[in-house]
C-alpha positions, 0 to 999 in steps of 0.5 A: 499500499502507498500511503498516499495512492487516493486507491490504496486509501480507498481499499484500506478505507481510510477515503470513502467511496461507494463500494460495488463489489470486494474480492481478496485481490480487487476493489470496485467502487464507483467513478466520483466522475462518471463518463457513463451511466455505468462507471466503475472501477475496479482496483488491485489491493496490492499497489500496482503503479501501472500496467508497466509494473505488471509481473507474471505474478499478477496474472490471476488478478489481471484475469479476475479483474477482467471476469469481475467487470464482467459480472458487474456488468450483468448484474448491472443491465449492460452485458445486454448492449454492450461495454468498454473495459480501459486500463489508461497507462501514464499520463499521455495514455490518460492515467491520472492516479498512479494506481493500476486501475479498470474503468467499466464503462456502459449505459451508453454508446461507446464512439470510436476512436475514442477521444 
C-alpha cells in the first residue's frame, strides 16, 4: 500500500467510496466523475503503479479483474447492450491516478476512436 495513493486509501477504508464489489485481491467502486451511466473502477488491493509494473505473479489478478467487470456488467444490465473495459497507462495515456485500475463503462454508445 502506498500511503499517499487515493486508491490505496479507498481500499483500506481511509477514504470513502461507493463500494460495488470486493474480492480477496480487488476492490470495485463507483467513479466520482462518471463518463457513462455505468462507470465503475476496479483496482487491485495491492499497489501497482500501472500495467507496466505487472509481473507474471499478477496474471491471475488481471484475469479476475476482467471476470469481475463482466459480473458487474451483468448486474447493471449493460451486458445486453455493450460496454467497455479501459486501462489507461501514463499521463499521455490518460492515467490520472498512479495505481493500476480498470474502468467499466456502459449504458450509452461508446464512440471510436476514443478521445
